C-alpha positions as CSV (number, residue, x, y, z in Angstrom):
1,M,7.1,-20.9,0.7
2,L,5.2,-24.3,0.1
3,K,1.6,-22.6,-0.6
4,K,-1.0,-25.3,0.6
5,L,-4.4,-24.8,1.2
6,S,-4.6,-23.9,4.6
7,K,0.3,-23.8,1.6
8,G,6.9,-26.0,-1.3
9,V,7.0,-29.8,-3.0
10,M,10.6,-31.0,-3.0
11,V,11.8,-33.5,-5.2
12,T,14.5,-35.1,-6.8
13,V,14.5,-34.9,-10.4
14,A,12.7,-38.3,-12.0
15,A,16.2,-39.1,-12.8
16,T,17.7,-39.4,-9.3
17,L,14.6,-41.5,-8.0
18,L,14.8,-45.3,-7.9
19,L,11.3,-46.8,-8.7
20,A,11.4,-50.2,-6.0
21,G,10.5,-50.9,-2.7
22,C,11.4,-48.6,0.5
23,S,14.6,-49.1,2.1
24,S,15.0,-50.6,5.2
25,N,18.8,-48.7,5.7
26,D,16.4,-45.4,8.1
27,N,16.7,-47.0,11.4
28,K,20.5,-47.8,10.8
29,N,21.2,-44.2,9.6
30,A,18.5,-42.8,12.6
31,N,20.3,-44.6,15.4
32,A,23.6,-42.6,14.8
33,N,24.5,-40.1,17.5
34,N,21.8,-40.5,20.0
35,G,23.4,-37.4,22.2
36,I,20.6,-37.3,25.3
37,D,22.0,-40.4,26.4
38,G,18.3,-41.3,28.0
39,E,17.9,-38.1,29.7
40,E,14.5,-36.6,30.0
41,V,14.4,-33.6,27.6
42,T,11.4,-31.1,27.1
43,L,11.5,-29.6,23.3
44,K,9.8,-26.3,22.8
45,V,8.4,-26.3,19.6
46,L,5.9,-23.7,17.5
47,N,3.6,-25.8,14.8
48,Y,2.1,-24.6,12.3
49,H,1.1,-28.0,10.3
50,V,-2.2,-28.9,12.0
51,G,-5.9,-28.4,10.7
52,E,-6.0,-28.6,6.7
53,D,-2.8,-28.0,6.3
54,Y,-1.4,-30.3,3.9
55,A,1.6,-31.7,6.5
56,A,-0.2,-31.3,9.4
57,S,-1.2,-35.7,9.4
58,F,2.3,-36.7,9.1
59,F,3.9,-34.3,11.7
60,K,1.3,-35.3,14.3
61,K,2.5,-38.9,13.3
62,M,6.1,-37.5,13.3
63,F,5.8,-35.3,16.8
64,D,3.6,-38.9,18.5
65,E,6.5,-40.9,17.2
66,F,9.6,-39.9,18.2
67,P,9.3,-40.6,21.4
68,S,8.5,-43.9,21.3
69,S,11.6,-44.3,19.0
70,E,15.7,-44.9,19.8
71,L,16.1,-41.3,19.1
72,G,13.8,-40.0,21.1
73,K,14.3,-41.5,24.8
74,G,13.5,-39.4,27.0
75,V,11.6,-36.5,24.9
76,K,9.0,-34.6,25.4
77,F,7.1,-32.1,23.2
78,D,6.0,-28.6,24.9
79,M,3.8,-27.8,21.6
80,Q,2.1,-24.4,20.2
81,E,0.1,-24.3,17.2
82,I,0.5,-21.6,15.4
83,P,-2.6,-21.8,12.5
84,T,-1.5,-20.5,9.1
85,T,2.0,-20.2,7.7
86,D,2.2,-17.0,7.0
87,A,1.3,-16.1,10.8
88,Y,4.0,-18.3,12.0
89,A,6.6,-16.8,8.8
90,Q,5.7,-13.3,10.3
91,K,6.2,-14.7,13.8
92,I,9.3,-16.4,13.7
93,K,11.3,-13.7,11.8
94,V,10.0,-11.4,15.0
95,L,11.2,-14.0,17.6
96,F,14.8,-13.6,15.7
97,A,14.5,-10.2,16.6
98,T,13.2,-9.2,19.6
99,G,12.9,-13.1,21.4
100,D,13.3,-17.0,22.5
101,I,12.4,-19.0,19.9
102,P,11.5,-22.3,19.6
103,D,14.2,-25.5,20.4
104,I,12.9,-26.8,16.6
105,I,12.2,-23.8,14.2
106,L,10.5,-25.7,11.3
107,T,10.7,-24.2,7.6
108,S,7.8,-22.7,6.4
109,G,10.1,-22.6,2.9
110,N,10.9,-18.8,3.1
111,N,14.9,-18.6,3.1
112,I,15.5,-16.9,6.6
113,L,18.8,-18.9,7.1
114,D,20.9,-15.2,6.5
115,L,18.1,-13.9,9.0
116,A,18.7,-16.8,12.2
117,V,22.8,-17.1,11.6
118,K,22.6,-13.4,12.4
119,S,20.8,-13.4,15.3
120,G,22.9,-16.0,16.4
121,K,20.1,-17.7,18.2
122,I,20.9,-21.3,16.0
123,A,22.9,-24.1,15.9
124,D,26.0,-24.9,13.9
125,L,25.3,-28.1,12.7
126,T,28.4,-29.6,10.8
127,P,29.8,-31.2,14.1
128,Y,26.6,-33.1,13.8
129,F,26.5,-34.1,10.5
130,D,30.2,-34.5,10.6
131,A,29.9,-37.6,13.5
132,D,27.1,-39.3,11.4
133,P,28.6,-39.0,7.7
134,E,25.8,-41.9,6.5
135,W,23.6,-39.5,7.4
136,K,25.3,-36.8,5.8
137,S,25.3,-39.0,2.9
138,S,22.1,-39.2,2.4
139,F,21.5,-35.7,1.4
140,D,22.2,-34.0,-1.7
141,P,25.5,-31.7,-2.1
142,G,23.3,-29.2,-3.1
143,A,21.0,-29.5,-0.6
144,L,22.9,-28.8,2.3
145,E,24.8,-26.2,0.6
146,R,22.0,-24.5,0.5
147,N,21.3,-24.6,4.0
148,S,24.8,-23.5,4.4
149,I,26.7,-20.1,5.4
150,D,30.4,-19.6,5.2
151,G,30.2,-23.4,4.8
152,K,28.9,-24.1,8.4
153,I,25.1,-26.4,8.1
154,Y,22.3,-24.4,10.0
155,A,19.6,-26.2,8.3
156,V,18.2,-29.7,8.0
157,P,16.6,-29.9,4.4
158,N,14.0,-32.1,4.1
159,Q,12.5,-31.4,0.8
160,K,13.8,-30.9,-3.2
161,E,10.5,-28.1,-5.0
162,I,9.7,-28.4,-8.1
163,A,6.4,-26.6,-9.3
164,M,4.4,-26.2,-12.6
165,I,1.6,-25.0,-13.9
166,Y,-2.3,-27.4,-13.7
167,Y,-5.0,-27.0,-16.1
168,N,-8.8,-27.2,-15.5
169,K,-8.6,-30.2,-18.2
170,A,-12.5,-29.2,-19.1
171,L,-12.3,-25.8,-18.7
172,F,-9.5,-25.3,-21.6
173,K,-11.9,-28.1,-24.1
174,K,-14.7,-25.5,-23.7
175,A,-12.8,-22.3,-24.9
176,G,-11.0,-24.4,-27.5
177,I,-7.2,-24.7,-26.4
178,A,-5.6,-28.4,-26.6
179,E,-3.9,-30.1,-24.1
180,P,-0.1,-29.4,-24.7
181,E,2.1,-32.2,-24.5
182,T,5.2,-30.8,-22.2
183,S,4.2,-26.7,-22.4
184,F,2.9,-23.8,-24.3
185,A,5.6,-23.5,-26.7
186,S,6.6,-19.7,-25.5
187,W,5.0,-16.9,-23.4
188,E,2.8,-15.6,-26.7
189,E,1.1,-19.0,-27.1
190,F,0.3,-18.9,-23.0
191,F,-0.9,-15.4,-23.6
192,A,-3.1,-16.3,-26.6
193,A,-4.6,-19.4,-24.5
194,C,-5.9,-16.8,-21.8
195,E,-7.6,-14.7,-24.3
196,K,-9.2,-17.4,-25.3
197,L,-10.0,-18.6,-22.0
198,K,-11.5,-14.9,-21.3
199,A,-13.2,-14.9,-24.8
200,A,-15.7,-18.3,-23.7
201,G,-15.8,-16.4,-20.0
202,I,-13.1,-18.4,-17.9
203,T,-11.1,-16.6,-15.7
204,P,-7.8,-18.3,-17.2
205,L,-5.3,-17.8,-13.7
206,S,-5.4,-18.1,-9.4
207,L,-3.2,-15.3,-8.4
208,D,-2.6,-13.4,-5.6
209,T,-0.8,-10.2,-4.1
210,N,-0.7,-10.5,-0.5
211,D,1.5,-13.1,2.1
212,F,4.9,-12.9,-0.5
213,A,2.5,-13.3,-3.5
214,W,2.5,-17.5,-3.9
215,L,0.9,-17.7,-6.8
216,S,2.0,-14.8,-8.8
217,S,5.7,-15.0,-8.0
218,M,5.5,-18.5,-8.9
219,F,4.8,-17.2,-13.4
220,L,7.4,-14.4,-12.4
221,G,9.9,-16.2,-11.3
222,A,9.0,-18.5,-14.4
223,M,9.2,-15.5,-16.6
224,I,12.3,-14.3,-16.3
225,G,13.5,-18.1,-15.1
226,T,12.7,-18.6,-18.9
227,A,13.7,-15.4,-21.0
228,N,17.2,-16.5,-21.9
229,E,20.5,-17.4,-20.0
230,E,21.0,-14.5,-18.4
231,G,17.2,-14.5,-16.4
232,N,17.8,-17.9,-15.6
233,K,21.2,-17.3,-13.8
234,F,19.0,-14.7,-11.5
235,M,16.3,-17.1,-10.8
236,N,18.9,-19.6,-9.9
237,A,21.0,-16.9,-7.3
238,L,20.4,-17.0,-3.9
239,H,20.6,-13.7,-2.8
240,P,20.2,-12.1,-6.1
241,T,20.4,-7.9,-5.4
242,N,20.8,-7.2,-9.5
243,F,16.3,-6.5,-10.2
244,N,17.4,-3.9,-12.2
245,N,17.9,-6.0,-15.3
246,L,15.8,-6.6,-18.1
247,E,14.1,-9.7,-17.5
248,V,13.2,-8.5,-14.3
249,V,10.8,-5.9,-15.3
250,D,9.4,-7.2,-18.5
251,A,8.0,-10.2,-16.4
252,L,6.7,-7.3,-14.6
253,K,5.3,-5.9,-17.3
254,N,3.8,-9.5,-18.3
255,L,2.4,-10.0,-14.4
256,K,0.9,-6.8,-14.7
257,T,-1.2,-7.6,-17.6
258,M,-2.2,-11.1,-15.9
259,L,-3.2,-9.5,-12.7
260,T,-5.7,-7.0,-14.6
261,Q,-6.6,-8.8,-17.2
262,Y,-6.7,-13.1,-16.6
263,S,-7.4,-12.8,-12.8
264,T,-10.3,-13.0,-10.8
265,Q,-11.5,-9.5,-9.3
266,D,-9.8,-10.6,-5.7
267,A,-6.4,-11.4,-7.2
268,I,-5.2,-7.9,-6.2
269,G,-5.2,-7.6,-2.4
270,G,-5.6,-11.5,-2.7
271,K,-4.3,-14.4,0.1
272,Y,-2.8,-17.7,-1.4
273,D,-6.3,-19.4,0.2
274,P,-9.4,-18.1,-1.2
275,M,-7.5,-17.4,-4.4
276,A,-6.7,-21.0,-4.5
277,A,-10.1,-22.1,-4.2
278,H,-11.4,-20.3,-6.9
279,F,-9.2,-23.2,-9.0
280,L,-10.4,-26.2,-6.5
281,M,-13.8,-25.0,-7.4
282,G,-13.5,-25.6,-10.8
283,E,-14.0,-21.7,-11.7
284,V,-10.0,-20.9,-13.3
285,A,-8.4,-22.6,-15.5
286,M,-4.7,-22.8,-14.5
287,I,-2.9,-22.7,-10.9
288,S,0.9,-23.1,-10.6
289,N,1.8,-24.6,-7.3
290,G,3.8,-28.3,-6.9
291,P,2.8,-31.7,-6.1
292,W,1.7,-31.2,-2.5
293,M,-1.4,-29.6,-3.3
294,V,-2.3,-32.9,-5.5
295,P,-4.4,-34.1,-2.2
296,D,-7.2,-30.6,-2.8
297,F,-8.2,-32.6,-6.1
298,S,-10.4,-34.9,-4.9
299,N,-10.6,-33.1,-1.1
300,K,-14.4,-33.4,-1.2
301,E,-14.1,-30.8,1.6
302,K,-11.8,-28.5,-0.3
303,A,-12.9,-29.2,-4.1
304,V,-15.6,-29.6,-6.3
305,E,-16.7,-33.5,-7.4
306,G,-14.4,-34.9,-9.8
307,L,-11.9,-32.0,-9.9
308,S,-9.2,-34.6,-9.7
309,D,-10.0,-36.5,-13.3
310,Q,-10.1,-33.5,-14.7
311,I,-6.8,-31.8,-13.7
312,G,-3.6,-31.8,-16.3
313,V,-0.4,-30.5,-15.6
314,M,2.3,-29.3,-17.8
315,L,5.8,-27.4,-17.5
316,F,5.6,-23.7,-17.5
317,P,5.8,-22.2,-21.5
318,E,9.1,-22.6,-23.0
319,D,9.7,-25.8,-20.6
320,G,10.6,-24.7,-17.4
321,M,9.9,-25.4,-14.1
322,V,10.5,-24.7,-10.7
323,N,13.5,-27.0,-9.3
324,V,15.7,-25.9,-5.6
325,P,16.5,-27.4,-3.0
326,G,14.0,-26.7,0.0
327,A,15.0,-24.1,3.0
328,G,15.2,-26.6,5.9
329,D,14.4,-26.5,9.7
330,M,16.5,-25.8,12.2
331,V,17.9,-25.8,16.2
332,S,18.0,-23.7,18.5
333,A,21.1,-23.0,20.2
334,G,20.6,-24.1,23.9
335,D,22.2,-26.5,26.1
336,K,23.4,-29.5,25.2
337,A,21.3,-32.2,26.0
338,T,18.1,-29.5,23.9
339,T,20.4,-29.4,21.2
340,D,21.3,-33.1,20.6
341,A,17.4,-33.7,21.3
342,A,16.8,-31.2,18.5
343,V,18.8,-32.7,16.2
344,N,17.4,-36.4,16.9
345,F,14.1,-35.9,15.7
346,L,15.4,-33.8,13.0
347,K,17.4,-37.0,11.6
348,Y,13.8,-39.7,12.6
349,Q,12.3,-36.7,10.6
350,T,14.4,-37.3,7.5
351,S,15.3,-40.6,7.9
352,L,15.2,-42.7,4.3
353,D,11.9,-44.4,5.7
354,N,10.0,-41.5,7.0
355,Q,10.8,-39.6,4.1
356,I,8.5,-42.7,1.9
357,T,6.0,-42.0,5.1
358,S,5.6,-38.0,4.4
359,L,5.5,-38.7,0.2
360,K,2.3,-41.1,0.3
361,M,0.6,-38.9,3.3
362,T,1.9,-35.4,2.2
363,G,3.4,-35.4,-2.0
364,I,6.3,-34.1,-0.9
365,I,8.7,-36.2,-2.9
366,P,11.9,-37.7,-1.3
367,V,15.2,-34.3,-0.8
368,S,17.3,-37.5,-1.1
369,S,18.0,-40.1,-4.1
370,K,19.1,-42.6,-1.9
371,A,15.0,-42.6,-0.7
372,V,13.4,-45.4,-2.6
373,V,9.8,-44.7,-3.9
374,P,7.9,-47.4,-4.1
375,E,6.7,-48.8,-7.6
376,E,3.2,-49.1,-6.9
377,F,3.0,-44.4,-5.9
378,N,3.5,-43.7,-9.1
379,K,0.7,-46.2,-10.6
380,E,-1.9,-44.8,-7.4
381,N,-0.6,-41.2,-8.2
382,P,-0.4,-40.8,-11.7
383,L,-0.8,-36.4,-11.7
384,V,2.9,-36.6,-9.1
385,G,3.6,-39.2,-11.4
386,R,3.8,-37.1,-14.7
387,M,5.2,-34.6,-12.8
388,L,8.2,-36.5,-12.2
389,E,8.5,-37.6,-16.3
390,L,7.7,-33.7,-17.5
391,T,11.5,-33.1,-14.4
392,T,12.8,-34.9,-17.0
393,K,11.5,-32.7,-20.2
394,A,12.5,-29.3,-18.6
395,K,14.7,-27.2,-20.7
396,Y,15.1,-24.5,-18.1
397,Q,15.1,-25.4,-14.5
398,F,15.2,-22.5,-12.3
399,G,14.1,-21.3,-8.4
400,E,11.4,-19.7,-6.9
401,N,11.8,-15.9,-4.5
402,Q,10.6,-17.3,-1.6
403,A,13.4,-20.0,-1.7
404,N,16.1,-17.6,-3.1
405,W,15.3,-14.2,-2.5
406,Y,16.3,-12.1,0.8
407,Q,12.7,-11.3,2.8
408,N,13.0,-7.3,2.6
409,T,12.7,-8.1,-1.3
410,L,9.6,-10.1,-1.0
411,D,7.7,-8.2,1.5
412,T,8.4,-5.1,-1.3
413,L,7.1,-7.6,-4.0
414,S,4.0,-8.0,-1.6
415,R,3.5,-4.4,-1.1
416,L,4.0,-3.3,-4.2
417,L,2.0,-5.7,-6.3
418,P,-2.0,-3.9,-5.7
419,E,0.2,-0.6,-7.0
420,L,1.9,-2.0,-10.0
421,A,-1.9,-3.5,-10.9
422,F,-3.5,0.5,-10.2
423,D,-0.1,2.3,-12.4
424,K,0.5,3.7,-8.9
425,I,4.5,2.0,-9.7
426,T,6.1,1.4,-12.9
427,P,7.8,-1.7,-14.0
428,E,11.5,0.1,-14.0
429,D,10.4,2.2,-10.6
430,F,9.6,-1.6,-8.9
431,A,12.1,-3.2,-10.5
432,K,15.1,-0.2,-9.1
433,K,12.7,-0.6,-5.6
434,L,13.4,-4.5,-5.2
435,E,17.1,-3.8,-6.0
436,E,17.9,-0.4,-3.8
437,V,16.2,-3.1,-0.7
438,A,17.9,-6.2,-1.7
439,K,21.1,-4.3,-1.4
440,K,20.6,-3.3,2.1
441,N,21.2,-6.7,3.1
442,E,25.0,-6.1,1.4
């Protein structure tokens, strides 16, 4: 789940990004497969990109401008707003089980594709991709594969997620910690830095346990993904079930230490927004997130004045990073005119030009390696530019649990983390419980 303040980024590895002017091919790409033929269609949408959401302005632009585009002729939107990502994610799961889903199902970052396909309520988008080879070829094959089941494409990817560790340079300096060149060389070195911060009266980490525990999950996955080859394989697997392994158990042990010794008092039971606010107010030294959080650092309504000048970024210890194709947007299996119109909106949203627009407005870096990132972008956004540079230096790359794990394992993780912190369950039993619930999906 892309967590930003009121919450994934999606990035192509820097080596695949072309640093030049924006492409003009997206209009040609977008005009393919206009299936509504002027017929008036009203699309029902649940939209959580509202208010202070990181992408509210971008999606408002998309919804406002699409009806005036060639692809959007005759389309209107029946919009219902949902105030937060987590509320939206829970509502969509309920609708797949018991209700009528919207015509366009925006991704919340959680991988619910299996649930969606089993419901029989979403459209197979393979014919649309096959009918428009240029549109299909604009996506990396791995991104389409991640949004497919049994060879059929059911979702349109619009993001490729990376995440690293942001740190407060001033707090590091106060604690006598040198800024790492790329990362702490080991997790032992990382925990030694946490001890130094704590000794200096500084809270080392922003963590959480509620609503799928996004912040804590970043560190949990990184500890597993950098442990060894087996751990890395586990964190790159889609829908893993073999949680009862040494890498997961050891990571849970360390996460317990992080929650109880190195985070804020409200981390246990805490949700993302207030936990992120601790970092934005300069109260905490480190947080893990993606490029979409960068605009918050200079937002006077969210961050303490001058914070953006004090933020550095590094890979996870042992040069690890999250790098995974994101879960895509889906379309309801309705009548042909409605399905065609919904697909056309997703074509419009993921056109190469609009991927660049999204980059500029939200910090989400294009999912397509064919989207040309303007050279001036990195100059104007040095922190994101540094993240792109660091992607070329990562030794370990891995997914994150909200993109890869079954929903019931995410629910179980969030529910049991407080019990782990309060010694009501051991890391070993925690891992066994995750495996038990994961295997219920088989």
